[in-house]
C-alpha positions in Angstrom: 83.5 -15.6 46.0 80.6 -18.4 45.9 78.6 -20.2 48.8 80.0 -23.8 48.1 76.6 -24.9 48.3 75.3 -22.6 45.6 78.4 -23.3 43.5 76.8 -27.1 43.7 73.1 -26.4 43.0 75.0 -23.8 40.1 77.1 -27.2 38.5 73.9 -29.1 38.6 71.4 -27.0 37.0 74.7 -26.7 34.1 75.1 -30.7 33.7 71.0 -30.5 33.6 70.9 -27.7 31.2 73.8 -29.4 29.0 73.1 -33.2 29.3 69.6 -32.2 27.8 71.2 -30.2 24.7 73.6 -33.0 24.4 70.5 -35.6 24.2 68.6 -33.4 21.5 71.3 -34.7 19.1 71.5 -37.6 19.9 70.5 -40.5 17.0 66.5 -41.2 18.1 66.9 -44.6 15.6 66.5 -47.9 18.4 65.2 -45.3 21.4 63.6 -48.4 22.8 67.0 -49.7 23.2 68.5 -46.7 25.3 67.7 -45.5 29.0 69.3 -42.9 31.4 71.2 -43.9 34.5 71.0 -41.1 37.9 74.1 -41.5 39.6 74.0 -39.9 43.1 76.2 -39.8 46.8 80.0 -40.3 46.3 81.7 -42.0 49.2 85.0 -42.1 48.7 88.2 -44.2 50.0 92.0 -42.8 49.3 94.6 -44.2 49.0 96.7 -41.6 51.2 94.9 -39.9 54.4 96.7 -36.8 53.5 97.6 -34.4 50.6 99.7 -31.2 50.5 98.0 -28.4 49.4 98.9 -25.0 47.8 101.0 -24.0 51.0 102.1 -27.4 51.1 100.4 -28.6 55.0 99.1 -31.4 54.5 95.3 -31.8 54.5 92.9 -35.0 54.5 91.1 -35.4 51.3 87.3 -34.8 50.9 85.2 -38.4 51.3 82.4 -36.8 50.8 81.6 -35.8 47.2 77.9 -35.0 47.0 77.3 -36.1 43.0 75.0 -36.1 41.1 74.8 -36.9 37.4 72.9 -38.3 34.4 74.2 -40.9 31.9 72.6 -41.1 28.5 73.1 -44.6 27.6 72.9 -48.2 26.0 73.7 -51.8 27.1 77.1 -51.4 26.1 78.0 -47.4 25.9 76.9 -43.8 27.7 77.5 -40.5 27.2 77.6 -39.2 31.3 77.8 -35.4 32.9 78.4 -35.4 36.7 78.7 -32.9 39.0 80.5 -33.1 42.5 82.7 -32.2 44.7 86.3 -33.5 44.5 88.9 -34.3 46.6 90.5 -31.5 47.0 87.3 -29.6 48.0 86.8 -28.3 45.0 83.4 -27.8 42.8 84.1 -30.3 39.7 82.7 -31.6 36.6 82.7 -34.2 34.5 81.7 -35.6 31.3 82.8 -38.6 30.0 82.5 -41.6 27.7 82.1 -45.1 28.7 82.2 -48.5 27.9 80.1 -51.8 29.8 80.9 -54.9 29.3 78.7 -57.8 30.6 80.7 -60.5 33.2 78.1 -61.5 34.6 73.9 -60.8 34.5 74.5 -58.9 38.2 78.0 -57.2 37.2 79.0 -54.6 34.6 82.5 -53.9 34.3 83.0 -49.8 33.5 85.8 -48.5 31.8 85.2 -44.2 31.4 87.1 -41.5 29.8 86.9 -38.0 29.6 87.4 -34.5 30.6 86.8 -33.1 34.4 87.2 -29.6 36.2 88.2 -28.5 39.2 92.0 -30.0 39.1 94.2 -27.3 37.4 97.5 -26.9 39.2 97.2 -30.6 40.8 99.5 -33.2 40.5 96.7 -35.9 39.2 95.9 -32.9 36.0 97.4 -35.3 33.8 97.2 -33.5 29.7 95.3 -30.4 31.0 94.4 -28.0 29.3 93.5 -24.3 30.8 91.0 -25.2 33.7 90.4 -28.6 31.9 92.1 -32.3 32.7 91.6 -35.5 31.2 90.0 -38.0 32.8 90.0 -42.0 33.3 88.7 -44.8 35.6 87.7 -48.1 35.8 84.9 -49.9 37.7 81.7 -52.2 38.7 78.6 -51.7 38.8 76.5 -54.3 41.0 73.0 -54.7 41.2 69.6 -56.1 39.5 66.7 -53.5 38.7 66.3 -50.1 38.7 68.7 -49.3 41.4 72.4 -50.3 41.7 75.6 -49.8 43.5 79.0 -48.4 42.0 82.2 -48.5 43.0 84.9 -46.3 40.9 89.0 -45.8 41.0 90.0 -42.8 40.2 93.0 -41.5 40.5 94.0 -42.2 44.5 90.3 -43.2 45.6 87.9 -45.5 45.7 84.4 -44.0 45.0 80.9 -45.7 45.5 78.1 -44.0 44.4 74.4 -45.1 43.0 72.7 -45.4 40.2 68.9 -45.2 39.6 67.5 -46.4 35.9 65.0 -44.7 34.3 
């Protein structure tokens, strides 16, 4: 079994390599309208303080997710990949398609759909196939300039992350 920090680094490397492969096929038209957001952090607050693990013992949720991710996007939508330690302390990788709505100049409402690993055999895995589960989230990104904050509702948790725009 791989040590957790090595597993995390492996997932980060796989995220970057996969995204680079995906970007090789992205339409280059209007490239000046495209940008890259790098996400980091991942601190959560769950609706419930504990969950029952496979051995039916109550355990506290993980609230520090060590997320690293990258999203290739334009003003209204984007494709992203994120590696993180999920709420059950398992390593996960998510691939999402996100849509952005702009109610003000300082905030974006985000809806995302995609697939994620690391939740197999968990109550929250809906429409899972093998080790992949579907995922959906909604959130808000706020701030101006290159550094932004993001609060996302995912499953039974609110997750706070940071985003740096390139």
